[in-house]
C-alpha positions, -999 to +999 in steps of 0.1 A: -814-014-180-796+018-193-789+031-157-777-003-146-753-006-176-740+030-170-726+019-137-709-011-153-695+010-182-675+031-157-664+000-139-653-016-172-634+015-185-616+020-151-610-015-139-615-042-165-603-027-197-568-017-183-562-054-173-570-069-207-538-079-223-546-085-260-519-100-281-505-078-308-517-086-343-482-092-358-495-116-384-531-124-395-544-158-386-547-181-416-567-213-418-582-236-444-618-246-444-631-282-451-638-273-487-602-262-493-609-225-492-580-206-475-592-177-453-574-150-433-589-139-400-577-104-389-589-073-372-613-050-390-597-019-404-614+015-412-611+007-449-633-024-442-662-005-427-684-002-458-678-037-469-687-051-434-719-031-432-729-043-467-721-079-459-741-077-426-771-063-445-769-092-469-763-118-443-794-107-422-817-100-451-852-109-439-881-108-465-907-106-437-891-076-421-887-060-455-925-064-461-934-053-426-909-025-418-896-015-453-860-024-445-844-059-449-827-058-414-812-034-389-780-053-380-760-032-404-769-001-383-759-020-352-725-026-367-721+012-373-732+021-337-712-006-320-679+008-332-686+041-313-697+024-280-672+027-251-677-010-243-669-021-279-637-042-282-619-035-314-593-062-307-622-087-310-638-071-341-626-097-367-632-101-404-626-132-425-613-127-460-603-149-489-586-145-522-600-159-555-583-154-588-562-126-574-592-107-558-596-104-521-631-106-506-643-099-470-668-127-464-675-126-427-673-105-395-679-109-358-680-081-332-677-082-294-687-059-266-682-060-228-712-071-208-717-084-172-737-105-148-748-087-116-748-111-087-774-110-059-749-092-038-744-065-064-710-076-077-702-072-114-689-103-131-675-091-165-682-111-196-684-108-233-713-107-258-709-112-295-731-101-323-736-096-351-719-126-365-722-122-402-713-143-432-721-135-468-749-158-481-726-173-507-702-184-480-726-198-454-725-234-442-687-235-450-673-231-414-665-193-416-686-184-386-670-212-366-635-200-377-642-164-367-656-174-333-627-199-326-601-172-333-620-146-312-623-170-283-586-177-284-578-140-283-603-133-256-591-161-234-555-149-237-566-113-228-582-125-196-619-129-204-637-157-187-671-161-204-692-152-234-730-147-236-752-145-267-787-147-280-786-170-310-799-201-327-801-230-302-797-256-329-763-241-340-743-227-311-743-258-289-721-274-316-695-247-307-696-254-269-724-230-259-750-240-233-783-226-221-775-199-196-797-215-171-771-243-167-749-216-151-778-203-130-779-170-148-810-153-161-816-123-184-819-089-167-856-094-163-853-129-148-860-151-178-844-181-194-850-196-229-830-218-253-817-189-274-800-173-243-767-191-241-732-188-225-698-204-227-670-204-202-636-196-216-621-203-181-636-234-165-657-225-134-656-187-142-694-184-140-697-202-107-694-168-091-723-155-112-748-181-100-781-165-092-772-134-111-788-114-140-771-107-173-769-072-188-757-061-222-750-027-238-781-005-246-765+001-280-782-031-291-816-015-286-822+002-320-847+028-331-867+018-362-868+053-376-831+056-374-827+022-390-849+032-419-830+064-424-797+045-423-808+018-447-819+045-472-783+051-481-779+015-493-789+001-527-825-011-530-830-048-523-851-071-544-872-098-527-876-122-556-857-142-583-827-125-599-798-134-621-764-117-613-733-121-634-711-148-620-681-135-602-650-153-588-665-147-554-694-171-563-671-200-569-671-215-534-709-216-535-709-232-570-684-257-557-706-266-527-737-268-548-722-290-575-709-314-548-742-320-532-750-357-534-784-351-550-768-329-577-740-354-584-766-382-588-790-365-612-762-350-633-739-381-632-709-361-622-680-368-599-670-348-568-646-319-576-621-298-557-624-260-554-594-252-577-612-270-605-639-243-605-613-215-606-598-230-638-633-236-652-643-200-647-613-188-667-621-213-694-657-201-697-645-165-699-619-173-726-646-191-747-669-161-745-696-179-724-717-160-699-724-173-665-749-161-639-757-168-603-795-173-596-808-157-565-839-157-544-838-124-526-802-123-512-798-160-511-778-178-539-801-204-553-785-219-584-765-210-614-767-207-652-741-209-680-748-198-715-729-202-748-733-204-785-731-166-790-710-170-821-733-195-838-768-197-850-783-211-817-777-201-781-770-230-757-779-234-721-748-253-710-756-255-673-788-248-653-787-260-617-811-250-590-802-255-554-824-283-540-834-260-511-851-238-536-868-265-557-904-259-568-903-222-564-903-213-600-866-205-602-859-229-630-886-213-652-872-179-642-837-189-653-849-202-686-868-170-693-838-150-683-816-170-708-841-164-736-839-127-729-801-128-731-801-146-764-827-123-779-805-093-770-777-110-790-800-116-820-803-153-815-837-169-822-831-205-813-819-222-781-805-257-776-801-275-743-789-310-735-801-333-707-796-369-697-827-389-704-830-400-668-829-364-655-866-362-651-868-328-633-848-311-661-869-327-688-901-316-671-888-281-668-877-277-704-909-292-718-930-269-696-910-239-710-919-248-746-888-268-756-892-298-779-871-329-783-847-324-813-827-355-810-814-384-789-781-401-787-758-422-765-733-403-744-709-408-715-714-385-685-688-370-662-689-400-638-684-424-666-720-435-669-732-445-704-767-432-709-790-417-735-790-380-739-817-357-752-812-324-771-840-300-766-846-269-788-869-239-788-875-211-813-877-177-796 
């Protein structure tokens, strides 16, 4: 495929690229997600390179690949190599960033390169291919990938591009208007079709001229494993297991999403909350001297923990919530054990924790961790429910 693409590369540089009329980025594109988070979509700048490579590595973390190949992924190397490829399109290299408590965070990125379909008659039909599309694990399932693609498609259409190809999840991209490439009578370069090979027309009917053709993409996507290992060696080591990381303002959108899950609201008797509530709460915890942590499974956020009582004679576990997707994986026990270690370091030898009497999973967890019931009493929960509450304690 390399020799085939070499011919197109010259065609692209001499005939396609000069005709592309990208709009100037006079002002970054701003939008608000369904959860209320405001994001800015703009072109990637050189100062963003390290952050984008790191977020790509985290977004594509793969425990099986880590165990098999010794590296969590190779997409971060692809990001580095794409920028140097002649067919890379910097005008479609976009990042999504947000601001939380005065701090800006790059949370997503998408990159595009020029590709083509070669018709049976030998004609080049130029098209785009995107990838990687990366979103930080804490910000996934919020619509950031969709926002990046929507903005990129808008720019590409205005610049004169007619279609986009990709290899991706067939359960996700059809929601964004992508179809199996076989619907356009296009195959891979080796004549295959499968659900993950998809395309989307930016100009209706554009791919009709490509019918019967074969799709080719840049050879830069074909990575060497040895080079990938060497490149990954410059990044911090990764941990494939449970971890507790100090809670940062950048975690708040994830905490907001987690605490608004119907199953969490039900078991904790809480009401739905808006994102700004969590920004205010974060500042209140900090002012009170509480310590909060995000619980992780590998690179995936899987819950959170908030501790207090550091100025008294007993530490308190004020909040311990595990994401339902990670239930029954030992993360609750890990979080309790981690909390015990934090309190020991501060010289505290007793822990208290409260749970509603009907919160059966919480009660089972605390009892399995050696807590005993120290008292019961009536209480009113966040959603106004009157119920019995249980105070557990443990001497450590």
